Structures are given as C-alpha cells and as structure tokens.
C-alpha positions as CSV (number, residue, x, y, z in Angstrom):
1,M,-59.8,26.0,151.9
2,S,-60.0,24.6,155.4
3,K,-58.2,22.6,157.8
4,E,-59.3,19.2,158.2
5,P,-60.9,19.1,162.0
6,A,-57.9,17.1,163.3
7,A,-55.1,18.3,161.6
8,L,-56.8,22.0,162.8
9,A,-56.3,20.3,166.5
10,A,-53.1,18.5,165.8
11,S,-51.5,22.5,165.0
12,A,-53.0,24.0,167.5
13,I,-51.6,22.0,170.7
14,G,-48.2,21.4,168.3
15,V,-48.4,18.1,167.2
16,K,-44.6,18.0,165.4
17,H,-44.5,14.8,162.9
18,L,-40.5,13.6,162.8
19,P,-38.9,11.3,160.8
20,T,-38.8,7.4,162.6
21,N,-34.4,8.6,161.5
22,Q,-34.7,10.7,163.7
23,L,-35.9,9.5,166.8
24,H,-33.0,8.6,169.6
25,A,-33.6,6.2,172.5
26,N,-33.2,8.5,176.2
27,P,-29.8,7.8,177.4
28,H,-31.2,7.9,180.6
29,N,-33.5,5.7,180.5
30,P,-32.4,2.6,182.7
31,R,-35.6,0.3,181.1
32,M,-33.7,-1.0,178.3
33,L,-35.6,-4.2,178.5
34,F,-39.3,-5.0,178.0
35,D,-42.0,-7.5,179.5
36,K,-44.2,-9.3,176.6
37,L,-47.1,-9.1,178.2
38,P,-47.5,-5.8,179.5
39,L,-46.5,-4.7,176.0
40,D,-49.4,-6.5,174.2
41,V,-51.9,-5.1,177.4
42,L,-50.4,-1.5,176.2
43,R,-50.8,-2.5,172.2
44,E,-54.8,-3.7,172.9
45,S,-55.5,-1.0,174.5
46,I,-54.4,1.9,172.0
47,S,-56.0,-0.6,169.2
48,R,-59.2,0.2,171.2
49,V,-59.1,3.1,172.1
50,G,-56.8,5.1,170.9
51,I,-54.1,7.9,172.4
52,L,-55.7,10.6,174.7
53,A,-54.2,13.9,174.2
54,N,-53.9,15.5,177.6
55,C,-56.6,17.6,177.4
56,A,-56.0,19.7,180.3
57,H,-55.7,23.7,181.3
58,F,-54.6,25.3,184.1
59,N,-54.8,29.1,184.7
60,Q,-51.3,30.7,186.8
61,G,-52.9,30.3,190.0
62,E,-53.8,26.8,189.3
63,K,-50.2,25.5,188.2
64,N,-48.3,27.7,190.8
65,T,-50.9,25.4,193.2
66,I,-49.7,22.1,191.3
67,L,-46.9,23.1,191.6
68,S,-46.0,23.6,195.3
69,Y,-46.6,20.2,196.1
70,C,-45.4,18.5,193.2
71,S,-42.3,20.0,195.5
72,R,-44.0,18.8,198.2
73,A,-43.8,15.0,196.8
74,D,-40.0,15.4,195.1
75,R,-37.8,17.8,195.9
76,R,-35.5,17.0,192.9
77,H,-37.7,16.7,190.2
78,P,-40.7,18.7,191.2
79,R,-42.3,18.6,187.5
80,G,-41.1,14.6,186.8
81,F,-38.0,13.3,185.4
82,G,-36.7,15.7,182.8
83,E,-38.7,18.5,183.8
84,A,-41.8,17.1,181.7
85,G,-44.5,17.2,183.5
86,L,-46.8,15.1,181.8
87,L,-50.1,13.5,182.8
88,L,-50.0,10.4,182.6
89,V,-51.4,7.5,184.5
90,L,-50.9,3.3,182.8
91,A,-53.4,0.5,183.6
92,H,-50.2,-1.0,184.6
93,R,-47.8,2.0,185.4
94,T,-47.6,5.5,186.2
95,P,-44.0,6.7,184.2
96,N,-41.2,8.8,186.0
97,D,-41.4,12.2,183.9
98,T,-45.1,12.4,185.6
99,I,-46.1,15.2,187.7
100,P,-45.4,12.9,191.7
101,I,-48.4,14.2,193.0
102,L,-49.4,11.3,190.5
103,H,-46.7,8.2,191.7
104,S,-44.5,9.7,194.4
105,A,-44.7,7.5,197.8
106,H,-42.6,8.3,200.4
107,E,-43.1,9.5,204.9
108,E,-44.5,12.3,203.7
109,W,-46.8,11.8,200.5
110,Q,-48.6,9.1,198.4
111,G,-49.0,9.7,195.4
112,L,-52.7,8.8,194.1
113,F,-51.9,5.9,191.4
114,P,-48.1,4.7,193.7
115,R,-45.4,3.3,191.3
116,H,-44.3,-0.5,192.5
117,D,-40.4,-1.3,191.7
C-alpha cells in the first residue's frame, strides 16, 4: 500500500509529530505576553491559508552566498537566533530566528522586512 501524498511529503521533509506534553517553552524567549489582536490575525490567516512550508532549496554555492550576506547583516547570529535559519516573514512581524538579511537594520544593513521594536 502506498503512502498518501501528504504523508509522503511529511516524511520527505522530516516532519515530526510530538505529543504536546513533550513541548516546553524556550527559556531564552523574551516574549511572555502576547497581544490578542495579532494572535487573532495570525489565527485567521492560518485558518484561511494554512501554514506554508519552507520550500526553498539552495545548492552549496547559494548557501555560501546567503551566509556571507547574513554575516554582514548580523555578525553575532548570521543564521538567526539559535542558529535556526528560518525563512519566515509574518504579516505583523519577522521573528528573530529568521536569517538576518530579512530583518536586521543598522547603519551597514537594511533588512527586507525590518523589525520595529
């Protein structure tokens, strides 16, 4: 019996299913309070569109080029906070664990989607 397309895709990209009792808050996350309106907007967006999976595939040369720009954007965290390397932009915010070329802003770099803290 062959796998369903969704199950095949999930296994191909390494999707893991965890029981919720195995999830723990990140002790380094400075966000403890969340505004209701942005969460409602996010909930509505996910219910309409779903969560779009990261489909970017880069060869080693492209990865090296991206990392060189990321190092210019943020020398301390060139792959984003926690080395996550996310390629994620939300309508209301760009998380700090995304690659810094997306959100960093300083005199030497202006991100594509700067964070407004």
